MIKOL-400631 format. One record per residue (C-alpha): x, y, z. Coordinates in steps of 0.001 Angstrom, whole numbers, plus 500000, padded with zeros to 6 digits. Example, Ala and Ser with C-alpha at 12.3 -4.5 7.8 and 13.67 -1.06 7.14 Angstrom:
512300495500507800
513670498940507140
This chain:
133872647948826056
134713651517826991
134259655026825668
136916657706825514
136480661449825190
139325663921824826
139001667659825324
141727670186826016
140945673832826653
143876676208826450
142183679010828400
144261682183828651
147580680396828151
149739680993825086
150593677310824681
148669674118825301
150877671725827260
148181669031827583
148955665660826036
146930662443826002
146752659094824257
144723655888824311
146370652617823336
144240649506823086
144077645969821777
142000642840822428
143461642520825950
142732646025827231
143771649637827090
146278652121828454
145003655673828914
147658658359829320
147350662010830301
150065664543830996
150227668316831420
153293670521831625
153831671900835114
153366675643835320
156452677682836087
158803675101834592
160224675492831074
159344673059828276
156436671448830107
154968670493826742
158116668481826011
158009666798829415
154349665873828837
155138664450825388
158051662447826792
155627660720829175
153241659919826315
156047658583824127
157539656522826969
154165654938827722
153589654108824053
156957652354823777
156405650413827009
152876649314826083
153898648244822590
156868646244823899
154953644287826557
153097641051826030
149488641381827139
147757640938829407
150468642573831491
151502640247834312
152293642888836967
150266646020836160
151462648149839099
155113647410838336
154469648216834660
152912651597835482
155740652421837899
158231651486835182
156624653983832790
156728656782835369
160329656078836359
161530655769832755
159731658969831726
161130660815834751
164675659841833797
164095660849830168
162682664238831229
165657664853833529
168066663916830728
166275666202828277
166514669125830687
170146668426831545
171117668390827854
169676671867827157
172006674868826985
171734676107829680
170238673142831540
166543673459832449
164136671676834790
161005670635832813
158163668971834708
154758667453833935
151837665805835685
150936662207834882
147891659950834885
148184656356833676
145216653974833666
145580650374832553
142369648449831930
142672644700831467
140828641556832545
137947643706833867
140296645500836281
141543649092836456
145065649888837625
146339653447837843
149140655754838872
149098659533838982
151416662400839898
150630666065840340
147331667854839931
145931665927836967
143131663588838018
141607660276837026
137812660022837289
135885656753837052
132240657094836030
129469654527835937
125838655338835108
126689659047835052
127962658906838640
131529659507839797
132630656267841435
136154657391842191
138607660207841575
142239660570842472
143460663279844837
145848666000843757
149455665831844888
149711669617844803
């Protein structure tokens, strides 16, 4: 059993580019977080592309997922290609970017991948057990 909380504070920005989702079933859960990268156009679209890509991949896979690390890499690679294609097809072409955090929980194990300055924190008994390091 797990608990999920979702909060997104826009601060002094005009647009909130944060996106997140939790997908779960009897075999586990996939937690997804993405944030548009500052200074790049359409970061909110890039973030949503990651969310949508992860949802499609999770829904299509039989669970429990046999190779979790390969699955998470597949999501990141597929989303990256889709974001590049989106940017290339704009007139004029643009270069959208987003951070990514993916956490797959299944069979009492946690598997994760992350890119950029969004972090994954693991808490137990109100203590931080682990957190990822920024790539920025």
